ChimeraX commands (.cxc) that place a marker at each C-alpha (Angstrom):
marker #1 position 0.00,0.00,0.00 radius 0.5
marker #1 position 1.40,3.41,-0.94 radius 0.5
marker #1 position 1.35,6.29,1.51 radius 0.5
marker #1 position 1.34,9.90,0.32 radius 0.5
marker #1 position 3.21,12.53,2.31 radius 0.5
marker #1 position 0.78,15.44,2.74 radius 0.5
marker #1 position 3.73,17.85,2.81 radius 0.5
marker #1 position 4.85,16.73,-0.63 radius 0.5
marker #1 position 1.81,16.55,-2.96 radius 0.5
marker #1 position 2.54,14.55,-6.12 radius 0.5
marker #1 position 1.37,17.30,-8.41 radius 0.5
marker #1 position 4.12,19.71,-7.29 radius 0.5
marker #1 position 7.45,19.99,-9.06 radius 0.5
marker #1 position 10.67,19.18,-7.19 radius 0.5
marker #1 position 11.45,22.89,-6.78 radius 0.5
marker #1 position 7.96,23.60,-5.44 radius 0.5
marker #1 position 8.23,20.68,-3.02 radius 0.5
marker #1 position 11.54,22.00,-1.72 radius 0.5
marker #1 position 10.15,25.51,-1.22 radius 0.5
marker #1 position 7.07,24.11,0.52 radius 0.5
marker #1 position 9.18,22.02,2.90 radius 0.5
marker #1 position 11.37,25.04,3.67 radius 0.5
marker #1 position 8.29,27.15,4.45 radius 0.5
marker #1 position 6.48,24.57,6.62 radius 0.5
marker #1 position 9.31,22.89,8.47 radius 0.5
marker #1 position 12.04,25.53,8.49 radius 0.5
marker #1 position 15.60,24.71,7.58 radius 0.5
marker #1 position 18.40,25.00,10.13 radius 0.5
marker #1 position 21.99,24.69,9.03 radius 0.5
marker #1 position 21.32,22.38,6.08 radius 0.5
marker #1 position 19.24,19.87,8.15 radius 0.5
marker #1 position 15.55,19.00,7.66 radius 0.5
marker #1 position 15.18,17.15,10.96 radius 0.5
marker #1 position 14.60,20.24,13.12 radius 0.5
marker #1 position 11.02,21.38,12.51 radius 0.5
marker #1 position 10.92,23.82,15.42 radius 0.5
marker #1 position 13.55,26.28,14.26 radius 0.5
marker #1 position 12.87,29.91,15.04 radius 0.5
marker #1 position 12.43,32.50,12.32 radius 0.5
marker #1 position 15.81,33.97,13.26 radius 0.5
marker #1 position 17.54,30.60,12.81 radius 0.5
marker #1 position 15.83,30.08,9.47 radius 0.5
marker #1 position 16.91,33.50,8.24 radius 0.5
marker #1 position 20.46,32.86,9.44 radius 0.5
marker #1 position 20.56,29.57,7.53 radius 0.5
marker #1 position 19.21,31.25,4.39 radius 0.5
marker #1 position 21.79,34.03,4.61 radius 0.5
marker #1 position 24.59,31.50,4.93 radius 0.5
marker #1 position 23.22,29.64,1.93 radius 0.5
marker #1 position 23.36,32.87,-0.08 radius 0.5
marker #1 position 26.90,33.57,1.21 radius 0.5
marker #1 position 25.83,36.87,2.73 radius 0.5
marker #1 position 27.31,38.29,5.94 radius 0.5
marker #1 position 24.51,37.35,8.33 radius 0.5
marker #1 position 26.00,38.27,11.67 radius 0.5
marker #1 position 28.56,40.68,13.04 radius 0.5
marker #1 position 31.64,39.09,11.49 radius 0.5
marker #1 position 32.01,41.99,9.10 radius 0.5
marker #1 position 32.21,44.77,11.70 radius 0.5
marker #1 position 36.05,44.88,11.94 radius 0.5
marker #1 position 36.20,45.40,8.17 radius 0.5
marker #1 position 33.47,48.03,8.37 radius 0.5
marker #1 position 35.32,49.76,11.19 radius 0.5
marker #1 position 38.48,49.98,9.10 radius 0.5
marker #1 position 36.47,51.42,6.20 radius 0.5
marker #1 position 34.98,54.07,8.50 radius 0.5
marker #1 position 38.39,55.07,9.85 radius 0.5
marker #1 position 39.75,55.40,6.32 radius 0.5
marker #1 position 36.78,57.54,5.34 radius 0.5
marker #1 position 37.11,59.83,8.36 radius 0.5
marker #1 position 40.82,60.35,7.73 radius 0.5
marker #1 position 40.05,60.97,4.06 radius 0.5
marker #1 position 38.20,64.13,5.03 radius 0.5
marker #1 position 41.37,65.32,6.71 radius 0.5
marker #1 position 42.94,65.69,3.26 radius 0.5
marker #1 position 46.61,66.62,3.10 radius 0.5
marker #1 position 46.92,67.41,6.81 radius 0.5
marker #1 position 45.73,63.95,7.83 radius 0.5
marker #1 position 47.90,62.31,5.20 radius 0.5
marker #1 position 51.04,64.11,6.40 radius 0.5
marker #1 position 50.20,63.29,10.01 radius 0.5
marker #1 position 49.39,59.63,9.48 radius 0.5
marker #1 position 51.47,58.22,6.64 radius 0.5
marker #1 position 54.16,55.60,7.21 radius 0.5
marker #1 position 57.35,57.68,7.20 radius 0.5
marker #1 position 60.65,56.07,8.06 radius 0.5
marker #1 position 62.39,59.09,9.53 radius 0.5
marker #1 position 59.38,60.10,11.62 radius 0.5
marker #1 position 58.99,56.57,12.98 radius 0.5
marker #1 position 62.65,56.50,13.92 radius 0.5
marker #1 position 62.03,59.78,15.75 radius 0.5
marker #1 position 59.36,58.10,17.89 radius 0.5
marker #1 position 56.11,58.70,15.94 radius 0.5
marker #1 position 55.07,55.06,16.21 radius 0.5
marker #1 position 51.37,55.68,15.48 radius 0.5
marker #1 position 52.36,55.92,11.83 radius 0.5
marker #1 position 52.87,52.14,11.82 radius 0.5
marker #1 position 49.07,51.87,12.09 radius 0.5
marker #1 position 47.74,55.04,10.50 radius 0.5
marker #1 position 49.92,54.61,7.43 radius 0.5
marker #1 position 47.49,51.91,6.30 radius 0.5
marker #1 position 44.43,54.11,6.86 radius 0.5
marker #1 position 45.36,57.32,5.05 radius 0.5
marker #1 position 45.38,57.52,1.25 radius 0.5
marker #1 position 46.96,59.65,-1.44 radius 0.5
marker #1 position 43.59,60.92,-2.65 radius 0.5
marker #1 position 39.90,60.16,-3.03 radius 0.5
marker #1 position 40.34,57.91,-6.06 radius 0.5
marker #1 position 42.87,55.84,-4.12 radius 0.5
marker #1 position 40.52,55.69,-1.13 radius 0.5
marker #1 position 37.38,54.74,-3.10 radius 0.5
marker #1 position 39.22,51.99,-4.96 radius 0.5
marker #1 position 40.35,50.40,-1.70 radius 0.5
marker #1 position 36.96,50.82,-0.02 radius 0.5
marker #1 position 35.21,49.19,-2.98 radius 0.5
marker #1 position 37.64,46.28,-2.78 radius 0.5
marker #1 position 37.10,46.01,0.97 radius 0.5
marker #1 position 33.32,45.92,0.50 radius 0.5
marker #1 position 33.61,43.14,-2.07 radius 0.5
marker #1 position 35.88,41.14,0.23 radius 0.5
marker #1 position 33.42,41.56,3.10 radius 0.5
marker #1 position 30.66,40.04,0.97 radius 0.5
marker #1 position 32.88,37.19,-0.18 radius 0.5
marker #1 position 34.69,36.29,3.02 radius 0.5
marker #1 position 33.10,37.92,6.10 radius 0.5
marker #1 position 31.68,34.64,7.39 radius 0.5
marker #1 position 34.97,32.79,6.89 radius 0.5
marker #1 position 36.25,34.09,10.24 radius 0.5
marker #1 position 34.95,35.45,13.52 radius 0.5
marker #1 position 35.18,39.17,14.34 radius 0.5
marker #1 position 38.20,38.46,16.55 radius 0.5
marker #1 position 39.69,36.44,13.72 radius 0.5
marker #1 position 39.35,39.37,11.33 radius 0.5
marker #1 position 40.94,41.71,13.84 radius 0.5
marker #1 position 43.86,39.30,14.01 radius 0.5
marker #1 position 44.09,39.24,10.20 radius 0.5
marker #1 position 44.10,43.05,9.96 radius 0.5
marker #1 position 46.69,43.42,12.71 radius 0.5
marker #1 position 48.94,40.65,11.39 radius 0.5
marker #1 position 48.88,42.04,7.86 radius 0.5
marker #1 position 49.69,45.56,9.03 radius 0.5
marker #1 position 52.54,44.39,11.29 radius 0.5
marker #1 position 54.15,42.20,8.61 radius 0.5
marker #1 position 53.95,45.09,6.14 radius 0.5
marker #1 position 55.55,47.49,8.62 radius 0.5
marker #1 position 58.34,45.05,9.50 radius 0.5
marker #1 position 58.92,44.17,5.86 radius 0.5
marker #1 position 59.10,47.78,4.71 radius 0.5
marker #1 position 61.33,48.85,7.56 radius 0.5
marker #1 position 63.78,45.95,7.45 radius 0.5
marker #1 position 63.71,44.87,3.81 radius 0.5
marker #1 position 62.78,48.05,1.95 radius 0.5
marker #1 position 65.02,50.79,3.39 radius 0.5
marker #1 position 64.56,52.82,0.21 radius 0.5
marker #1 position 60.84,53.31,0.93 radius 0.5
marker #1 position 60.72,56.70,2.64 radius 0.5
marker #1 position 56.93,56.83,2.97 radius 0.5
marker #1 position 53.86,54.73,2.29 radius 0.5
marker #1 position 50.08,55.19,2.44 radius 0.5
marker #1 position 47.04,53.07,1.72 radius 0.5
marker #1 position 45.05,49.99,2.67 radius 0.5
marker #1 position 45.96,47.89,-0.36 radius 0.5
marker #1 position 48.64,45.88,1.43 radius 0.5
marker #1 position 46.22,44.95,4.21 radius 0.5
marker #1 position 43.58,44.09,1.59 radius 0.5
marker #1 position 45.94,41.50,0.15 radius 0.5
marker #1 position 46.14,40.02,3.64 radius 0.5
marker #1 position 42.34,39.89,3.80 radius 0.5
marker #1 position 42.22,38.12,0.43 radius 0.5
marker #1 position 44.82,35.57,1.52 radius 0.5
marker #1 position 43.21,34.89,4.89 radius 0.5
marker #1 position 39.66,34.80,3.54 radius 0.5
marker #1 position 40.39,32.48,0.63 radius 0.5
marker #1 position 42.53,30.10,2.68 radius 0.5
marker #1 position 40.01,30.01,5.52 radius 0.5
marker #1 position 37.23,29.27,3.01 radius 0.5
marker #1 position 39.07,26.18,1.81 radius 0.5
marker #1 position 37.78,24.45,4.93 radius 0.5
marker #1 position 34.18,25.64,4.44 radius 0.5
marker #1 position 33.11,23.63,1.37 radius 0.5
marker #1 position 34.15,26.42,-0.99 radius 0.5
marker #1 position 37.27,24.71,-2.30 radius 0.5
marker #1 position 36.97,25.43,-6.01 radius 0.5
marker #1 position 36.20,29.14,-5.78 radius 0.5
marker #1 position 38.77,29.62,-3.03 radius 0.5
marker #1 position 41.47,27.90,-5.08 radius 0.5
marker #1 position 40.67,30.17,-8.01 radius 0.5
marker #1 position 41.05,33.24,-5.78 radius 0.5
marker #1 position 44.32,31.95,-4.30 radius 0.5
marker #1 position 45.65,31.30,-7.81 radius 0.5
marker #1 position 44.60,34.79,-8.94 radius 0.5
marker #1 position 46.29,36.35,-5.90 radius 0.5
marker #1 position 49.53,34.47,-6.57 radius 0.5
marker #1 position 49.39,35.46,-10.24 radius 0.5
marker #1 position 48.91,39.13,-9.32 radius 0.5
marker #1 position 51.77,39.08,-6.83 radius 0.5
marker #1 position 53.99,37.38,-9.40 radius 0.5
marker #1 position 53.08,39.92,-12.08 radius 0.5
marker #1 position 53.84,42.81,-9.73 radius 0.5
marker #1 position 57.15,41.28,-8.70 radius 0.5
marker #1 position 58.35,40.85,-12.29 radius 0.5
marker #1 position 56.62,43.68,-14.16 radius 0.5
marker #1 position 55.57,46.24,-11.56 radius 0.5
marker #1 position 52.13,47.48,-10.45 radius 0.5
marker #1 position 48.98,46.96,-12.48 radius 0.5
marker #1 position 48.07,50.03,-14.57 radius 0.5
marker #1 position 44.74,50.54,-12.78 radius 0.5
marker #1 position 46.26,50.61,-9.29 radius 0.5
marker #1 position 49.03,52.95,-10.37 radius 0.5
marker #1 position 46.67,55.46,-11.95 radius 0.5
marker #1 position 44.22,55.33,-9.02 radius 0.5
marker #1 position 46.88,55.80,-6.34 radius 0.5
marker #1 position 48.11,59.03,-7.92 radius 0.5
marker #1 position 51.64,58.16,-6.83 radius 0.5
marker #1 position 54.19,55.37,-6.69 radius 0.5
marker #1 position 52.84,51.91,-5.79 radius 0.5
marker #1 position 54.90,49.95,-3.26 radius 0.5
marker #1 position 54.16,46.45,-4.57 radius 0.5
marker #1 position 56.28,44.90,-1.81 radius 0.5
marker #1 position 53.56,45.93,0.65 radius 0.5
marker #1 position 51.08,43.73,-1.25 radius 0.5
marker #1 position 53.35,40.72,-0.85 radius 0.5
marker #1 position 54.01,41.39,2.84 radius 0.5
marker #1 position 50.30,41.90,3.49 radius 0.5
marker #1 position 49.43,38.62,1.78 radius 0.5
marker #1 position 52.04,36.83,3.89 radius 0.5
marker #1 position 50.65,38.38,7.07 radius 0.5
marker #1 position 47.11,37.31,6.20 radius 0.5
marker #1 position 48.15,33.82,5.18 radius 0.5
marker #1 position 49.98,33.36,8.48 radius 0.5
marker #1 position 46.68,33.70,10.35 radius 0.5
marker #1 position 44.84,31.18,8.15 radius 0.5
marker #1 position 47.37,28.39,7.60 radius 0.5
marker #1 position 47.16,26.93,11.15 radius 0.5
marker #1 position 43.38,26.57,10.87 radius 0.5
marker #1 position 43.64,25.14,7.37 radius 0.5
marker #1 position 46.24,22.62,8.54 radius 0.5
marker #1 position 44.08,21.61,11.49 radius 0.5
marker #1 position 41.03,21.19,9.26 radius 0.5
marker #1 position 42.77,18.91,6.80 radius 0.5
marker #1 position 44.68,16.93,9.42 radius 0.5
marker #1 position 41.79,16.29,11.81 radius 0.5
marker #1 position 40.40,12.74,11.37 radius 0.5
marker #1 position 36.77,12.53,10.23 radius 0.5
marker #1 position 34.24,9.81,10.81 radius 0.5
marker link #1:1,2 radius 0.2
marker link #1:2,3 radius 0.2
marker link #1:3,4 radius 0.2
marker link #1:4,5 radius 0.2
marker link #1:5,6 radius 0.2
marker link #1:6,7 radius 0.2
marker link #1:7,8 radius 0.2
marker link #1:8,9 radius 0.2
marker link #1:9,10 radius 0.2
marker link #1:10,11 radius 0.2
marker link #1:11,12 radius 0.2
marker link #1:12,13 radius 0.2
marker link #1:13,14 radius 0.2
marker link #1:14,15 radius 0.2
marker link #1:15,16 radius 0.2
marker link #1:16,17 radius 0.2
marker link #1:17,18 radius 0.2
marker link #1:18,19 radius 0.2
marker link #1:19,20 radius 0.2
marker link #1:20,21 radius 0.2
marker link #1:21,22 radius 0.2
marker link #1:22,23 radius 0.2
marker link #1:23,24 radius 0.2
marker link #1:24,25 radius 0.2
marker link #1:25,26 radius 0.2
marker link #1:26,27 radius 0.2
marker link #1:27,28 radius 0.2
marker link #1:28,29 radius 0.2
marker link #1:29,30 radius 0.2
marker link #1:30,31 radius 0.2
marker link #1:31,32 radius 0.2
marker link #1:32,33 radius 0.2
marker link #1:33,34 radius 0.2
marker link #1:34,35 radius 0.2
marker link #1:35,36 radius 0.2
marker link #1:36,37 radius 0.2
marker link #1:37,38 radius 0.2
marker link #1:38,39 radius 0.2
marker link #1:39,40 radius 0.2
marker link #1:40,41 radius 0.2
marker link #1:41,42 radius 0.2
marker link #1:42,43 radius 0.2
marker link #1:43,44 radius 0.2
marker link #1:44,45 radius 0.2
marker link #1:45,46 radius 0.2
marker link #1:46,47 radius 0.2
marker link #1:47,48 radius 0.2
marker link #1:48,49 radius 0.2
marker link #1:49,50 radius 0.2
marker link #1:50,51 radius 0.2
marker link #1:51,52 radius 0.2
marker link #1:52,53 radius 0.2
marker link #1:53,54 radius 0.2
marker link #1:54,55 radius 0.2
marker link #1:55,56 radius 0.2
marker link #1:56,57 radius 0.2
marker link #1:57,58 radius 0.2
marker link #1:58,59 radius 0.2
marker link #1:59,60 radius 0.2
marker link #1:60,61 radius 0.2
marker link #1:61,62 radius 0.2
marker link #1:62,63 radius 0.2
marker link #1:63,64 radius 0.2
marker link #1:64,65 radius 0.2
marker link #1:65,66 radius 0.2
marker link #1:66,67 radius 0.2
marker link #1:67,68 radius 0.2
marker link #1:68,69 radius 0.2
marker link #1:69,70 radius 0.2
marker link #1:70,71 radius 0.2
marker link #1:71,72 radius 0.2
marker link #1:72,73 radius 0.2
marker link #1:73,74 radius 0.2
marker link #1:74,75 radius 0.2
marker link #1:75,76 radius 0.2
marker link #1:76,77 radius 0.2
marker link #1:77,78 radius 0.2
marker link #1:78,79 radius 0.2
marker link #1:79,80 radius 0.2
marker link #1:80,81 radius 0.2
marker link #1:81,82 radius 0.2
marker link #1:82,83 radius 0.2
marker link #1:83,84 radius 0.2
marker link #1:84,85 radius 0.2
marker link #1:85,86 radius 0.2
marker link #1:86,87 radius 0.2
marker link #1:87,88 radius 0.2
marker link #1:88,89 radius 0.2
marker link #1:89,90 radius 0.2
marker link #1:90,91 radius 0.2
marker link #1:91,92 radius 0.2
marker link #1:92,93 radius 0.2
marker link #1:93,94 radius 0.2
marker link #1:94,95 radius 0.2
marker link #1:95,96 radius 0.2
marker link #1:96,97 radius 0.2
marker link #1:97,98 radius 0.2
marker link #1:98,99 radius 0.2
marker link #1:99,100 radius 0.2
marker link #1:100,101 radius 0.2
marker link #1:101,102 radius 0.2
marker link #1:102,103 radius 0.2
marker link #1:103,104 radius 0.2
marker link #1:104,105 radius 0.2
marker link #1:105,106 radius 0.2
marker link #1:106,107 radius 0.2
marker link #1:107,108 radius 0.2
marker link #1:108,109 radius 0.2
marker link #1:109,110 radius 0.2
marker link #1:110,111 radius 0.2
marker link #1:111,112 radius 0.2
marker link #1:112,113 radius 0.2
marker link #1:113,114 radius 0.2
marker link #1:114,115 radius 0.2
marker link #1:115,116 radius 0.2
marker link #1:116,117 radius 0.2
marker link #1:117,118 radius 0.2
marker link #1:118,119 radius 0.2
marker link #1:119,120 radius 0.2
marker link #1:120,121 radius 0.2
marker link #1:121,122 radius 0.2
marker link #1:122,123 radius 0.2
marker link #1:123,124 radius 0.2
marker link #1:124,125 radius 0.2
marker link #1:125,126 radius 0.2
marker link #1:126,127 radius 0.2
marker link #1:127,128 radius 0.2
marker link #1:128,129 radius 0.2
marker link #1:129,130 radius 0.2
marker link #1:130,131 radius 0.2
marker link #1:131,132 radius 0.2
marker link #1:132,133 radius 0.2
marker link #1:133,134 radius 0.2
marker link #1:134,135 radius 0.2
marker link #1:135,136 radius 0.2
marker link #1:136,137 radius 0.2
marker link #1:137,138 radius 0.2
marker link #1:138,139 radius 0.2
marker link #1:139,140 radius 0.2
marker link #1:140,141 radius 0.2
marker link #1:141,142 radius 0.2
marker link #1:142,143 radius 0.2
marker link #1:143,144 radius 0.2
marker link #1:144,145 radius 0.2
marker link #1:145,146 radius 0.2
marker link #1:146,147 radius 0.2
marker link #1:147,148 radius 0.2
marker link #1:148,149 radius 0.2
marker link #1:149,150 radius 0.2
marker link #1:150,151 radius 0.2
marker link #1:151,152 radius 0.2
marker link #1:152,153 radius 0.2
marker link #1:153,154 radius 0.2
marker link #1:154,155 radius 0.2
marker link #1:155,156 radius 0.2
marker link #1:156,157 radius 0.2
marker link #1:157,158 radius 0.2
marker link #1:158,159 radius 0.2
marker link #1:159,160 radius 0.2
marker link #1:160,161 radius 0.2
marker link #1:161,162 radius 0.2
marker link #1:162,163 radius 0.2
marker link #1:163,164 radius 0.2
marker link #1:164,165 radius 0.2
marker link #1:165,166 radius 0.2
marker link #1:166,167 radius 0.2
marker link #1:167,168 radius 0.2
marker link #1:168,169 radius 0.2
marker link #1:169,170 radius 0.2
marker link #1:170,171 radius 0.2
marker link #1:171,172 radius 0.2
marker link #1:172,173 radius 0.2
marker link #1:173,174 radius 0.2
marker link #1:174,175 radius 0.2
marker link #1:175,176 radius 0.2
marker link #1:176,177 radius 0.2
marker link #1:177,178 radius 0.2
marker link #1:178,179 radius 0.2
marker link #1:179,180 radius 0.2
marker link #1:180,181 radius 0.2
marker link #1:181,182 radius 0.2
marker link #1:182,183 radius 0.2
marker link #1:183,184 radius 0.2
marker link #1:184,185 radius 0.2
marker link #1:185,186 radius 0.2
marker link #1:186,187 radius 0.2
marker link #1:187,188 radius 0.2
marker link #1:188,189 radius 0.2
marker link #1:189,190 radius 0.2
marker link #1:190,191 radius 0.2
marker link #1:191,192 radius 0.2
marker link #1:192,193 radius 0.2
marker link #1:193,194 radius 0.2
marker link #1:194,195 radius 0.2
marker link #1:195,196 radius 0.2
marker link #1:196,197 radius 0.2
marker link #1:197,198 radius 0.2
marker link #1:198,199 radius 0.2
marker link #1:199,200 radius 0.2
marker link #1:200,201 radius 0.2
marker link #1:201,202 radius 0.2
marker link #1:202,203 radius 0.2
marker link #1:203,204 radius 0.2
marker link #1:204,205 radius 0.2
marker link #1:205,206 radius 0.2
marker link #1:206,207 radius 0.2
marker link #1:207,208 radius 0.2
marker link #1:208,209 radius 0.2
marker link #1:209,210 radius 0.2
marker link #1:210,211 radius 0.2
marker link #1:211,212 radius 0.2
marker link #1:212,213 radius 0.2
marker link #1:213,214 radius 0.2
marker link #1:214,215 radius 0.2
marker link #1:215,216 radius 0.2
marker link #1:216,217 radius 0.2
marker link #1:217,218 radius 0.2
marker link #1:218,219 radius 0.2
marker link #1:219,220 radius 0.2
marker link #1:220,221 radius 0.2
marker link #1:221,222 radius 0.2
marker link #1:222,223 radius 0.2
marker link #1:223,224 radius 0.2
marker link #1:224,225 radius 0.2
marker link #1:225,226 radius 0.2
marker link #1:226,227 radius 0.2
marker link #1:227,228 radius 0.2
marker link #1:228,229 radius 0.2
marker link #1:229,230 radius 0.2
marker link #1:230,231 radius 0.2
marker link #1:231,232 radius 0.2
marker link #1:232,233 radius 0.2
marker link #1:233,234 radius 0.2
marker link #1:234,235 radius 0.2
marker link #1:235,236 radius 0.2
marker link #1:236,237 radius 0.2
marker link #1:237,238 radius 0.2
marker link #1:238,239 radius 0.2
marker link #1:239,240 radius 0.2
marker link #1:240,241 radius 0.2
marker link #1:241,242 radius 0.2
marker link #1:242,243 radius 0.2
marker link #1:243,244 radius 0.2
marker link #1:244,245 radius 0.2
view
């Protein structure tokens, strides 16, 4: 004797059946067995399915964007006060190690970096916790500062978020390798390596050079990517080395 599931009428298409089940039962974290999920849990699951930042993971990235925007209104005075400047740092102005990544050479330079940061927030915000993103931002900035100071003594000054953005790309793509996004993440990692290789051998990309309205320190991109990757590799190693049932 055949029994008909009243939740799945035979005259509905597969897509309609799926939508009906989602509406009646509620879907929590890819599982159908929890019919009593709250509306908040269902919305959270749907957001994750759409790869949208559903929680507060993006706020460190948004905070950096806001700081960059505020300093942008300071124009030349803020840029002179905040830029990474070797001689000033050696004289004790250590805040420049942080603010050098937040001030920009002009509005075109700033908007380009903010647009890139917004795109990265959409792509990778859920790949790490808010504390994890703070660690990525700090690690990228520190590795850039150390790299420029120790390995690039000819760089007298530096401004811009682009080096830290390369750290965000590296950390986000590597962290996503353990979140069932292997193919897309590998493509992004390959693109990042190709860009860094191009810049090493041929110099900055034309778009970045024209938008920055000044010399592009491509070494900062490499150092930033290294700083970001350093925060993601331990988690990636743990994910792939942990035995699974």
